[in-house]
C-alpha positions in Angstrom: -20.7 110.7 -133.4 -23.6 109.2 -135.8 -22.9 106.6 -137.9 -22.1 107.5 -142.2 -25.2 105.4 -142.5 -27.9 107.5 -140.7 -25.9 110.9 -141.6 -27.1 109.2 -145.7 -30.1 108.1 -144.8 -30.9 112.0 -143.7 -29.4 113.5 -147.2 -31.5 110.9 -149.1 -34.7 111.9 -147.2 -34.0 115.6 -147.6 -33.5 115.2 -151.3 -35.7 112.7 -152.0 -39.0 112.9 -154.0 -41.6 110.5 -153.7 -42.9 109.5 -157.4 -46.5 108.5 -155.8 -47.6 112.2 -154.1 -45.4 114.8 -155.8 -45.9 114.1 -159.6 -49.5 114.9 -161.4 -50.8 112.0 -162.8 -52.0 113.3 -166.2 -50.4 116.0 -168.7 -52.0 119.3 -167.9 -51.9 120.4 -171.4 -52.8 116.9 -172.7 -55.0 115.0 -170.3 -55.3 112.0 -172.2 -51.8 111.7 -171.6 -51.0 110.0 -168.2 -47.8 109.6 -166.6 -46.7 106.3 -166.3 -43.8 105.4 -163.5 -41.9 102.2 -164.5 -41.1 99.6 -162.2 -40.3 96.9 -163.8 -39.1 97.0 -167.8 -40.4 94.8 -170.6 -38.5 91.2 -170.6 -37.2 91.2 -166.9 -37.8 88.7 -164.5 -37.0 90.7 -162.0 -40.2 92.3 -160.4 -39.2 95.8 -158.9 -41.2 98.1 -156.6 -41.0 101.5 -155.4 -40.4 101.6 -152.0 -42.1 104.9 -150.9 -39.9 105.2 -147.5 -36.5 105.4 -149.2 -37.8 107.0 -152.7 -36.1 103.9 -154.3 -37.0 101.0 -156.0 -36.7 97.6 -154.6 -36.0 93.9 -155.8 -39.8 92.5 -155.0 -38.9 89.0 -156.3 -37.5 86.8 -159.6 -39.7 85.1 -162.0 -38.6 81.5 -162.9 -36.7 80.9 -166.1 -39.1 81.3 -168.9 -41.2 84.0 -167.3 -40.6 88.0 -168.3 -42.8 90.8 -168.0 -44.5 91.1 -171.2 -44.1 94.9 -171.9 -42.8 97.7 -169.4 -44.9 97.7 -165.8 -45.5 100.7 -163.7 -47.9 102.8 -161.9 -49.8 106.0 -161.8 -48.9 108.5 -159.3 -51.5 110.4 -157.2 -54.1 107.6 -157.4 -54.8 105.0 -155.0 -56.6 101.2 -155.9 -58.4 99.3 -153.4 -55.3 97.5 -153.0 -54.2 100.3 -151.1 -51.6 101.1 -153.5 -51.4 103.5 -156.9 -52.9 101.8 -160.1 -51.3 99.2 -162.2 -50.4 100.3 -165.4 -48.9 98.2 -168.3 -47.2 100.2 -171.0 -46.6 99.0 -174.8 -43.0 100.6 -175.8 -40.7 100.0 -178.7 -38.0 99.2 -176.4 -37.9 98.3 -172.4 -38.1 100.9 -170.3 -35.8 101.5 -167.3 -36.5 101.2 -163.6 -37.4 104.7 -162.9 -38.4 106.2 -166.0 -41.6 108.2 -166.2 -43.2 107.6 -169.2 -46.2 110.1 -171.0 -48.4 107.2 -172.2 -51.6 107.3 -173.6 -54.7 105.1 -171.8 -56.4 102.2 -174.3 -57.9 100.2 -171.9 -58.2 98.5 -169.1 -58.0 95.1 -167.9 -60.3 94.5 -165.2 -59.7 91.6 -162.7 -59.7 90.2 -159.1 -57.1 88.9 -156.9 -56.5 86.9 -153.9 -57.6 83.8 -151.9 -60.8 82.0 -151.6 -63.2 84.1 -149.5 -60.7 87.0 -149.4 -60.3 88.5 -153.0 -60.1 92.1 -153.7 -60.2 94.5 -156.8 -57.1 95.2 -158.9 -57.4 96.4 -162.3 -54.1 97.0 -164.8 -54.5 100.0 -166.6 -53.6 99.2 -170.5 -51.6 102.1 -172.4 -49.3 103.0 -175.1 -45.8 105.2 -174.8 -46.9 108.6 -176.4 -43.6 108.3 -178.4 -43.9 105.1 -179.5 -43.5 104.4 -183.2 -44.3 100.3 -183.2 -47.4 100.7 -181.6 -49.1 104.1 -182.6 -51.9 102.3 -184.1 -52.9 100.6 -181.3 -56.3 102.7 -179.7 -58.0 100.1 -177.7 -57.5 97.1 -175.4 -60.9 95.9 -176.5 -59.5 95.7 -180.4 -55.9 94.4 -180.3 -55.4 91.0 -181.6 -56.7 88.3 -179.3 -53.9 86.2 -179.1 -51.8 89.1 -177.8 -54.4 90.0 -175.3 -54.8 86.5 -174.4 -50.8 86.9 -173.8 -51.0 89.5 -171.0 -54.2 87.9 -169.5 -52.1 84.7 -169.0 -49.1 86.6 -168.0 -50.8 87.9 -164.8 -52.5 84.6 -164.0 -49.4 82.9 -163.8 -47.5 85.7 -161.9 -50.0 85.4 -159.5 -50.1 81.6 -159.4 -46.3 81.9 -157.4 -47.7 83.3 -154.8 -50.7 80.9 -154.9 -53.1 83.7 -155.3 -55.8 83.8 -157.9 -55.9 86.3 -160.4 -59.6 86.3 -162.0 -60.1 88.4 -164.8 -63.6 90.3 -165.1 -63.7 92.3 -168.1 -61.2 94.0 -170.9 -62.6 97.4 -171.5 -61.4 100.3 -174.2 -60.0 104.1 -173.2 -63.3 104.7 -171.8 -63.0 102.1 -169.4 -59.4 103.0 -168.8 -60.4 106.7 -168.3 -63.1 105.6 -165.6 -60.9 103.4 -163.4 -57.9 106.5 -163.7 -60.6 109.0 -162.7 -62.0 106.5 -159.8 -58.2 105.6 -158.3 -57.5 109.9 -158.4 -60.6 110.1 -156.5 -59.7 107.9 -154.0 -56.5 108.9 -153.8 -57.8 112.9 -153.1 -60.2 111.7 -150.3 -57.0 109.9 -148.4 -54.5 112.6 -148.8 -57.1 115.8 -148.4 -55.7 118.1 -145.8 -52.5 116.0 -145.7 -50.4 118.3 -148.0 -49.6 115.6 -149.9 -48.1 113.7 -146.7 -48.9 110.0 -147.1 -50.6 108.4 -144.0 
């Protein structure tokens, strides 16, 4: 007789949706809007990460007391960044966004960076976006033009976050909407190359 756990796994596998491969990254009627899948809410010390095998979100790490995500953080589906994961996105929203929520967002730029250990650095950019329904941040149009103190706060967070794993996070540049769109297009192309002919199944 099969265990309850095995049965549950089969049911879960049959019903789950792969958020990485089954959701379009951009609104078909409004291509300037990206679909951001939130993994970690603003203000959270818990870092959650989407698990593609189960279709659920796992607790990945816990930040030290006094540290928290400055804004909601997640990824854009159907993209592939140089680190092998979907491209990251930091989303300005009026309230913390729950784990797993899809937030239509407009790109305002990208924080270009590389991370890793000396001699083994790899590119890992962070798209920057604003929730399309935001009231508090509707005036933000370019990451390059936000207050310097706010930009430095975001940069400092990512540097400190990687320090926890004894990794370096090296900031290369910050760019506006056109830079963000370029990174989105490149990571969409890389996803397409990897999954061409696979009928949406990840390798």
